[in-house]
C-alpha positions in Angstrom: 88.7 41.6 107.6 87.2 44.5 105.6 85.8 47.5 107.7 82.7 49.6 107.1 83.4 52.9 105.5 83.8 55.8 107.8 84.3 59.1 107.6 87.2 60.8 108.2 86.9 62.1 112.0 86.9 65.7 112.8 90.2 67.1 114.0 90.2 67.5 117.9 92.2 69.6 120.3 93.9 66.2 121.0 94.6 66.3 117.4 96.3 69.5 117.5 98.5 68.7 120.8 99.7 65.3 119.2 101.0 67.4 116.1 102.7 69.9 118.1 104.4 66.9 120.1 105.5 65.3 116.8 106.7 68.5 115.6 108.2 69.9 118.4 111.7 69.8 117.4 111.0 71.5 114.3 108.8 74.1 115.9 111.5 75.0 118.5 113.8 75.1 115.8 112.3 77.5 113.5 110.8 79.5 116.4 114.7 79.7 118.1 116.3 80.6 114.7 113.6 83.1 113.6 113.8 84.8 117.2 117.4 85.1 117.3 116.9 86.7 113.7 114.5 89.0 115.1 116.3 90.0 118.2 119.8 90.3 116.2 118.1 92.6 113.9 116.4 94.6 116.7 119.4 95.1 118.7 121.7 96.0 115.6 119.3 98.3 113.9 119.6 102.3 115.4 116.2 103.6 116.3 114.3 105.5 114.2 113.3 109.2 114.2 110.5 110.4 112.2 109.9 114.2 111.7 106.8 115.9 110.2 105.9 119.6 109.1 103.0 120.8 107.9 102.1 122.7 104.4 98.8 124.5 103.1 98.0 125.0 99.8 96.3 128.7 99.4 95.7 129.9 96.2 96.4 133.6 96.0 93.6 136.2 94.3 94.7 138.4 91.8 96.1 141.6 93.3 94.7 144.2 90.7 91.2 143.8 89.6 90.5 143.7 86.0 94.1 142.1 85.2 93.8 139.5 82.9 97.8 138.9 82.5 100.1 138.0 85.4 101.4 135.1 87.6 99.4 131.9 86.9 98.0 130.6 90.4 97.0 126.9 91.6 93.2 126.8 91.4 91.4 126.2 94.4 90.1 122.7 93.6 91.0 120.2 96.1 92.1 117.3 93.6 94.7 120.0 92.7 96.3 118.9 96.2 97.4 115.5 94.5 99.4 117.1 91.7 101.3 119.1 94.3 102.1 116.0 96.4 103.8 114.5 93.2 105.8 117.6 92.9 106.9 117.7 96.5 107.7 114.1 96.1 109.7 113.9 92.8 113.2 113.2 92.3 113.9 116.9 91.5 112.7 118.1 94.6 114.4 115.4 96.5 117.5 116.1 94.9 117.1 119.9 95.5 117.3 119.4 99.3 119.8 116.4 99.2 122.1 119.3 97.8 120.9 121.9 100.0 121.3 120.3 103.0 124.5 118.5 101.8 123.2 115.1 102.9 126.1 113.2 101.7 128.4 114.9 104.3 126.3 113.9 107.1 127.3 110.6 108.4 123.8 109.8 109.7 122.6 109.8 106.1 126.0 108.8 104.4 125.4 105.5 105.9 122.0 105.0 104.7 123.6 105.7 100.9 126.1 103.1 101.9 123.7 100.4 102.2 122.2 101.1 98.7 125.6 99.6 97.4 125.5 96.5 99.9 124.1 93.1 98.4 121.5 90.9 99.8 124.2 88.3 100.5 126.5 90.9 102.7 123.2 91.6 104.6 122.2 88.2 105.3 125.7 87.1 106.4 125.7 90.3 108.9 122.2 89.4 110.0 123.3 85.4 110.7 126.6 86.6 112.3 124.7 89.3 114.6 122.3 86.4 115.5 125.1 83.9 116.7 126.5 86.8 118.7 123.1 88.0 120.3 121.2 85.0 121.0 123.5 84.0 124.1 122.8 87.2 125.4 119.0 88.0 124.1 117.1 87.5 127.5 119.8 89.6 129.5 120.4 92.6 126.9 116.7 92.8 126.0 115.7 92.9 130.0 118.7 95.6 131.1 117.3 98.7 132.6 120.4 100.9 131.8 119.0 101.6 128.6 119.5 100.0 124.5 122.2 97.7 124.2 124.8 98.4 122.2 124.8 98.3 118.5 126.2 95.7 116.3 129.7 97.1 115.4 130.5 96.4 111.8 132.5 98.2 109.1 130.1 100.1 106.6 130.2 98.6 103.1 132.6 100.4 100.8 130.6 101.9 98.6 132.1 101.0 94.8 135.1 103.1 93.6 136.0 105.0 96.8 139.7 102.7 96.9 140.1 102.8 93.0 141.8 105.3 90.8 139.5 106.0 88.2 139.7 108.7 85.4 137.7 112.0 85.1 135.0 110.0 83.0 134.6 107.4 85.6 135.0 109.9 88.6 131.7 111.6 86.7 130.0 108.3 86.0 130.9 107.1 89.9 129.5 110.6 91.2 126.3 110.3 89.3 125.8 106.7 90.6 126.5 107.8 94.3 123.9 110.8 93.7 121.0 108.4 92.2 121.7 106.4 95.4 121.3 108.9 97.4 117.8 110.0 96.0 116.9 106.5 96.4 118.0 106.4 100.0 116.3 109.5 100.5 112.8 108.5 99.0 112.9 105.7 100.9 112.8 107.5 104.6 110.7 110.6 102.6 106.9 110.5 102.6 104.0 113.5 101.9 100.3 113.1 102.3 97.4 115.0 102.1 95.6 115.2 105.6 92.0 114.2 105.0 90.0 116.2 102.8 91.8 119.5 103.5 94.2 121.3 101.6 97.2 120.7 104.1 100.1 118.3 102.9 102.3 116.7 105.6 105.8 116.0 105.1 107.9 113.1 106.8 111.3 112.0 107.0 112.6 109.3 109.0 116.5 108.8 110.1 118.7 107.9 113.0 119.5 111.3 114.0 116.6 113.6 115.0 117.9 116.8 114.3 118.5 115.6 110.7 115.1 114.5 110.1 113.8 117.7 111.1 116.0 119.5 109.3 115.0 117.7 106.1 111.8 118.1 106.5 111.8 121.9 107.8 114.1 122.4 104.7 111.9 120.1 102.1 108.8 122.6 102.8 110.7 125.8 102.7 112.2 124.6 98.9 108.7 123.9 98.0 107.3 127.6 98.8 110.2 129.1 97.5 110.0 127.3 94.0 106.4 128.4 93.9 107.3 131.8 94.4 109.9 131.5 91.9 108.0 130.3 89.4 105.4 132.9 89.9 108.2 135.3 89.3 109.6 133.9 86.5 106.4 134.0 84.7 105.8 137.7 85.4 109.2 138.7 84.4 108.7 137.0 81.2 105.7 139.0 80.5 107.3 142.2 81.7 109.9 141.6 79.5 107.8 141.2 76.3 105.8 144.3 77.0 108.8 146.4 77.6 110.4 145.3 74.2 106.4 146.2 72.5 106.6 149.2 74.5 110.0 150.2 72.9 108.7 149.8 69.8 105.7 151.6 69.5 107.0 154.6 71.5 109.0 154.9 68.7 106.0 154.6 66.3 104.4 157.0 68.4 107.2 159.7 68.2 107.9 159.0 64.2 103.8 159.6 63.9 103.6 162.9 65.9 107.0 164.1 64.0 105.3 163.5 60.5 102.1 165.4 61.3 104.2 168.4 62.7 106.1 168.2 59.3 103.2 167.5 57.1 101.6 170.6 59.0 104.6 172.9 58.2 104.9 171.9 54.7 101.3 172.6 54.2 100.8 175.4 56.1 97.7 174.7 57.7 96.2 176.4 60.7 93.8 174.7 63.3 90.9 176.6 62.2 91.4 174.9 58.5 90.9 171.6 60.2 87.6 172.4 62.0 85.2 171.0 59.7 81.8 169.5 60.1 83.1 166.0 59.3 85.7 166.0 61.9 83.6 164.5 64.8 82.9 161.5 62.6 86.6 161.0 61.4 87.7 161.1 65.2 84.9 158.5 65.8 86.1 156.4 63.1 89.3 156.7 64.3 88.6 155.7 67.7 86.7 152.9 66.9 89.9 151.7 64.9 92.6 152.5 67.5 90.0 150.2 70.4 89.7 147.6 67.3 93.7 147.3 67.0 93.6 147.0 70.8 91.3 144.2 71.0 93.2 142.9 68.0 96.6 142.7 69.5 94.7 141.8 73.0 93.8 139.0 71.3 97.1 138.1 69.4 98.7 138.3 72.8 96.4 135.8 73.9 96.8 133.6 71.0 100.6 133.3 71.6 100.3 132.8 75.4 98.1 130.0 74.7 100.0 128.5 71.8 103.1 128.4 74.5 100.8 126.8 77.3 99.7 124.2 74.7 103.6 123.7 73.4 104.4 123.1 77.4 101.0 120.9 77.8 100.3 123.5 80.6 96.7 123.2 81.2 96.6 124.9 84.4 98.0 128.4 82.4 94.9 127.4 79.9 92.3 127.9 82.6 94.0 130.8 83.5 93.7 132.5 80.4 90.2 130.9 78.9 87.1 130.0 80.7 85.8 126.6 79.5 83.8 124.2 81.6 84.7 121.6 79.4 88.3 121.9 79.9 88.0 122.4 83.6 86.1 119.2 83.9 88.9 117.4 82.0 91.5 119.0 84.2 89.7 117.5 87.2 89.4 114.1 85.6 93.4 114.1 84.7 94.1 115.1 88.4 92.0 112.3 89.7 93.5 109.9 87.3 96.8 111.2 88.5 96.0 110.4 92.3 94.6 107.0 91.5 98.0 106.4 89.5 99.9 107.6 92.8 97.5 105.2 94.8 98.0 102.1 92.7 101.7 102.6 91.6 102.4 101.6 95.3 100.8 98.5 95.2 101.2 97.5 91.4 103.7 97.0 88.8 103.3 99.2 85.5 102.6 96.2 83.8 99.5 95.4 86.1 96.4 95.2 84.0 94.9 98.2 86.1 97.8 100.4 85.9 97.7 99.9 82.0 94.0 100.8 81.9 94.7 104.0 83.9 97.5 104.8 81.6 95.6 104.0 78.5 92.5 106.3 80.2 95.2 108.8 80.9 96.1 109.0 77.2 92.6 109.3 76.0 92.3 112.2 78.4 95.1 113.9 77.3 94.0 113.6 74.0 90.9 115.2 74.8 92.5 117.7 76.5 94.6 118.4 73.6 91.5 118.3 71.3 89.4 121.1 73.5 92.4 123.2 73.9 92.7 122.9 70.0 89.2 124.2 69.9 89.6 126.9 72.3 92.5 128.1 70.1 90.8 128.0 67.1 87.8 129.8 68.5 90.2 132.6 69.8 91.6 132.3 66.3 88.6 133.3 64.7 87.7 136.0 67.3 91.0 137.5 65.9 89.8 137.0 62.7 86.9 138.6 63.2 88.6 141.6 65.2 90.9 141.6 62.0 88.4 142.0 59.7 86.6 144.9 61.8 90.0 146.6 61.9 90.2 146.1 57.9 86.1 147.5 57.6 87.3 150.2 60.0 90.3 151.1 57.7 88.2 150.6 54.4 85.6 153.1 55.8 88.6 155.7 56.8 90.0 154.9 53.3 86.7 155.7 51.6 86.2 158.6 53.6 89.7 159.6 53.1 89.1 159.7 49.1 86.2 161.6 49.5 87.9 163.7 51.7 90.8 164.2 49.3 88.3 165.7 47.1 87.7 168.2 49.3 91.1 169.2 50.2 93.9 167.0 49.6 96.2 168.8 52.1 93.6 168.6 55.3 92.9 165.0 54.5 96.5 163.8 54.5 96.9 165.8 57.9 93.9 163.9 59.1 95.4 160.7 58.4 98.2 161.7 59.7 96.6 162.6 62.8 94.8 159.6 63.4 97.5 157.4 62.8 99.7 159.2 65.8 96.4 159.1 67.9 95.8 155.3 67.5 99.4 154.8 68.2 99.3 156.8 71.1 96.3 155.2 72.6 98.0 151.8 71.9 101.1 153.0 73.5 99.7 154.3 76.5 97.6 150.9 76.5 100.9 148.8 76.8 102.1 151.4 79.3 99.4 150.9 81.6 99.7 147.2 81.5 103.6 147.3 82.1 103.0 149.5 85.4 100.4 147.1 86.8 102.3 144.3 85.9 105.3 145.9 87.8 102.9 146.5 90.8 102.0 142.9 90.8 105.6 141.7 90.9 105.9 143.5 94.3 103.0 141.7 96.0 103.3 138.3 94.3 102.8 135.7 97.1 103.4 131.8 96.7 100.4 129.5 96.8 101.5 127.6 99.7 103.1 128.3 103.1 104.5 126.5 105.9 101.7 126.1 108.6 104.0 123.8 111.1 108.0 123.4 111.5 109.3 120.3 112.7 111.0 119.5 115.9 113.6 117.3 116.3 111.6 114.0 117.5 112.2 112.9 121.0 110.7 109.7 121.2 112.0 107.0 118.0 109.2 106.3 115.4 110.3 102.6 115.2 109.8 99.7 117.7 111.5 99.1 120.6 114.0 96.1 120.5 111.8 94.6 123.2 108.7 95.0 121.1 110.3 93.9 117.8 111.9 90.7 119.5 108.6 89.8 120.8 107.1 90.6 117.3 109.5 88.3 115.8 108.8 85.6 118.4 105.2 85.4 117.7 106.0 85.9 113.6 108.8 83.2 114.6 106.0 80.9 116.2 103.3 81.3 113.7 105.7 80.5 110.8 107.2 77.6 112.6 103.8 75.6 113.4 102.4 76.4 109.6 106.0 74.6 108.7 105.1 71.7 111.0 101.6 71.8 109.4 103.2 71.6 105.7 105.5 68.9 107.2 102.6 67.0 108.5 100.7 67.5 105.6 104.0 65.9 103.1 104.3 63.1 105.4 102.6 60.5 103.6 104.0 57.2 105.4 102.6 55.0 107.6 101.9 56.3 111.2 99.1 55.1 112.9 96.5 52.0 113.2 93.8 54.6 112.8 95.2 56.0 109.6 95.7 52.5 108.3 92.2 51.5 108.8 90.7 54.6 107.1 93.4 54.0 104.4 92.9 50.1 103.7 89.7 49.4 104.8 90.9 46.7 107.0 91.4 45.8 110.8 94.7 46.5 112.0 95.7 42.9 113.6 98.3 44.3 115.6 100.9 47.2 116.3 104.4 45.7 116.7 107.3 47.3 118.8 110.6 47.7 117.5 113.5 45.3 118.9 116.7 46.5 119.3 119.0 45.3 116.9 120.5 42.8 119.0 117.0 41.4 119.7 116.0 41.6 116.0 118.4 39.2 115.0 116.9 36.5 116.8 112.9 37.5 117.2 111.7 33.6 118.2 114.4 33.6 121.1 113.6 36.9 122.2 110.1 35.7 122.7 111.2 32.8 124.6 112.9 34.6 126.8 110.9 37.4 127.2 107.4 35.7 127.4 105.9 38.7 129.3 107.7 41.6 127.1 105.5 44.2 125.2 106.8 42.6 122.1 105.5 39.3 123.2 102.3 40.5 124.0 102.0 42.1 120.8 102.4 39.1 119.0 100.1 37.4 120.7 97.3 39.7 120.3 98.0 39.7 116.6 97.5 35.9 116.5 94.6 36.3 118.7 93.2 39.1 116.0 94.0 36.5 113.4 92.3 33.5 114.8 89.2 35.6 115.0 89.2 37.0 111.8 87.2 34.6 110.2 84.3 33.9 112.8 83.4 30.4 111.2 87.1 28.9 111.0 90.4 30.1 112.4 92.6 30.5 109.1 95.2 27.4 108.4 97.3 29.0 105.7 98.3 33.0 106.1 100.5 35.0 103.7 102.8 37.5 105.3 103.6 40.0 102.2 104.4 43.9 102.5 104.4 46.8 99.7 108.2 47.2 99.5 111.0 45.5 101.2 113.0 45.4 104.0 110.0 46.3 106.1 110.0 43.5 108.8 107.6 41.0 107.2 110.4 38.2 107.9 110.8 39.0 111.4 107.0 39.2 112.0 106.4 36.0 110.2 109.0 34.1 112.6 107.5 36.1 115.7 104.1 34.9 114.6 104.6 31.2 114.0 106.7 31.4 117.1 104.0 33.0 119.1 101.4 30.3 117.8 103.8 27.4 118.6 103.8 29.2 122.2 100.2 28.2 122.3 101.1 24.5 121.8 99.6 24.6 117.9 101.7 22.8 115.4 102.9 25.7 113.1 104.7 25.4 109.7 106.8 28.7 108.5 107.5 28.7 104.7 110.0 30.9 102.9 108.5 31.7 99.5 110.7 34.8 98.7 112.7 32.8 96.0 115.2 35.7 95.3 115.7 36.9 98.7 115.2 33.9 101.0 115.8 35.2 104.6 113.6 33.0 107.2 116.3 30.3 107.7 118.9 33.0 108.6 116.6 34.7 111.0 115.5 31.1 112.9 119.4 30.4 113.1 118.8 27.3 111.2 120.6 25.6 107.9 118.6 24.4 105.1 119.9 21.9 102.5 116.8 21.3 100.9 113.8 23.4 100.7 110.5 24.7 99.0 111.8 24.4 95.3 113.6 21.0 95.7 110.1 19.7 97.0 108.0 21.2 94.5 110.2 19.8 91.8 110.1 16.5 93.3 113.8 16.0 94.0 113.4 15.9 97.8 110.6 14.6 99.8 108.5 17.2 102.0 110.1 15.7 105.5 113.6 16.0 104.2 113.1 19.4 103.7 111.6 20.3 106.9 114.1 21.8 109.5 112.8 22.0 113.2 114.4 25.0 115.5 115.0 24.4 119.1 111.3 25.3 120.2 109.8 23.0 117.9 109.0 25.1 115.0 109.3 23.6 111.6 110.7 25.5 108.6 110.4 25.1 105.0 112.8 27.4 103.3 115.1 28.4 100.5 118.4 26.5 100.1 119.9 28.7 97.4 118.1 32.3 95.8 117.9 32.1 92.1 116.2 34.6 89.8 115.2 31.9 87.2 112.1 30.4 88.8 109.6 32.5 86.9 106.0 30.9 87.4 107.0 28.4 90.2 104.6 29.9 92.8 101.9 29.1 90.1 102.7 25.8 89.9 100.1 23.3 90.5 102.7 21.5 92.8 103.1 24.3 94.9 99.3 24.3 95.3 99.4 20.8 96.3 102.1 21.4 98.6 99.8 24.1 100.5 97.4 21.8 100.7 99.1 19.2 102.2 100.7 21.6 104.6 97.2 22.7 105.7 96.1 19.6 106.3 99.2 18.5 108.4 99.5 21.7 110.8 97.2 24.1 112.5 98.9 26.9 111.1 101.0 27.6 108.2 102.9 31.1 108.2 104.1 31.8 104.3 106.8 34.7 103.8 106.1 36.1 100.6 108.2 38.9 98.9 106.8 42.2 98.3 103.9 42.9 96.5 105.0 45.7 94.2 108.6 43.8 93.2 107.3 40.4 92.1 104.0 38.7 91.3 104.9 35.8 93.3 103.1 37.5 96.4 100.0 38.0 94.5 99.9 34.4 93.0 100.2 33.1 96.4 97.7 35.1 98.0 95.1 33.5 96.0 96.3 30.2 97.2 96.3 30.3 101.1 93.3 31.3 103.4 94.1 34.9 104.4 96.8 37.3 103.8 98.3 39.6 106.4 99.7 43.0 105.1 102.6 44.3 106.9 103.5 47.8 106.8 106.5 49.7 108.0 105.7 52.2 110.2 107.0 56.2 109.6 108.5 53.8 106.5 106.0 52.8 103.9 104.4 55.8 101.8 100.8 55.4 102.1 100.5 55.3 98.0 102.5 52.2 97.8 100.1 50.6 100.6 97.1 51.4 98.2 98.5 50.0 95.2 99.7 46.7 96.8 96.4 46.4 98.3 94.9 47.3 94.9 96.8 44.5 93.3 96.1 41.8 96.0 92.5 42.5 95.7 92.8 42.2 91.8 94.1 38.8 92.6 91.4 37.8 94.7 93.3 37.4 98.2 91.3 37.2 101.1 92.8 39.9 103.5 93.2 39.3 107.2 94.1 42.7 107.9 97.1 44.8 108.6 99.9 44.8 111.0 102.5 47.9 111.8 105.6 47.1 112.3 108.7 48.3 114.1 106.7 50.9 116.1 108.3 53.0 118.2 106.1 52.8 121.7 106.9 56.2 123.1 106.7 58.1 119.8 103.8 56.4 118.9 101.4 57.8 121.3 101.9 61.2 119.9 100.6 59.7 116.1 97.5 58.0 117.7 94.6 59.1 119.4 92.4 56.2 120.0 93.6 53.2 120.4 95.6 52.0 123.3 98.8 53.6 123.0 97.5 56.6 124.2 98.0 54.8 127.7 101.9 53.5 126.9 103.1 55.0 130.0 99.9 53.7 132.3 100.3 50.3 131.1 104.0 49.8 130.3 104.7 48.4 134.1 102.8 45.1 132.9 105.8 44.2 130.6 109.3 43.5 131.5 111.7 43.6 128.4 
């Protein structure tokens, strides 16, 4: 009987509770394992302490007004803080802290380094071993009032190479590996971040030793500040060295020029009165202009050399200190912003992520723009230098022209004036460089770093890691959630027949009955069990199924019924024998036919011996009356004398159809046991020849896909379906699968049955 189409019912709270009851062992086992591992991990892990120090970035101002040379300073741009964060978190900075504090000699840190050489398999084995050791005492240890439980005792993993003799090259390589592993371990516990939108940077370090954590962050802050000061002093020293070299050379030039003047005056016998001419003031003005022009030219040359060195190093910050360019400042701000974005994205994405690749490409383009702008600035400065050189050449040309004119007036006097002018120009340049050298020396004495420590860390008192109780509770919660999810997945993957409601929804057919499982000893003779236990649950299920079968057709009860299934070994033969026996108990005349030519089993199940059967009757070798075997309870059986695999087409033979028609006229019910639908075509052929077909499904055995496929084949064969029966059902477990039928009330009605 086909049911009207119904939508799948909504999931209710009871459905969820039934799922939990069905998968309770999976949930309990998963929760127990996960909780044990979390407790073992919590108990075996030492408390972690996090110390924090703070530094502030304060760009210093130039100590001497009007100075264009000196130590480079960090700009006041807030985005520059991200660059300083990258410096603090750099491997070079961490290596300096590591070596300065000799952390590899401190046991608390050395243990962390040793973990870098421990493979994952060893860690898992340790964790599982710890769970096995801790689980029996989990409750008492986590609730003990005496403090934290003893830590898991295990020997630290031996770092490779500690016990093996190696040569010098191997020792050096091993030392580098250990040092790199130490930096990696340091990096996992070290962190730095900007506080809101301020210039304050917080430095953190986590360790099992509170004193070690405080020492590391304090020393990291101090080394960073020292590095700032060292960089400034190095730049000042470089400029001072260059100036001192130039001053020494220029001093010699001044002395040589003055000596030349005195020598010329002595040789020419010139006096001061002879030099007092009307054009002296003009010549002095030209010389002064020439001297200033040369000073400007030297200044521009110095700036050009400094800019070229900054471009060679890619030091955009130094360029900002030398030239004023809004475009370069804007590009620098964008470069800092991209650096900050790269630092943020690198913690979540790998270098191959599209966003990271776009960011890298944008940084390349920005670097090209910065380089282009720096080149433009250098070109502008070079043009200024060319103009200054041209001015010097013009002044020199004017002086040369004047010298020629003055030479005509008095050769000796002109020569003297030239020497004096050269001497004066050299002296002015020398004094200017000497003044700059003194200013740099004064600045070197008062240079301050652009950062200072505003808060040193004290050894933390409370651990920053979760307590064992909280960690275990979180582990329990996570394990419970994961186990519930696993149970849900397992439920979704379980595509076997599980309930009457499911079968009606999948097949569109009425479920005629839910037949409980018989014990192996009782299943050998189900017909006898029905007779001996007429008020058992199994007997009532068979009577209920037979009743549903009789009323499956409102006009006339079916006389010939085929029992089949999708696959083999689902209990259809036992059901067919039990159904026939139940009908016989009603006083009906019943015939049970074994139509499974390849694997006949009806005779064995009924405990009778068949000498001739269906094959012989169909072939006309034996009369029907001679082939029928009657059981002790009056059930007639037409069996198979011998299994055969060479009877292709027998069930479609006209004689078999005539035989079924004859049996239909002689009996009130003819039950035919056929082979599985998906195995051979005999069931499909026979289904088209009978009044109704019962489809047997093994509970928690037959896949739903097989049920759908078999029913589709039967429908294609124009079989008239009576309904579905669920076989071999465990009544206690079935109540956790069915939410609507009488299985829910098993405990209340089982007293009516006597098994």
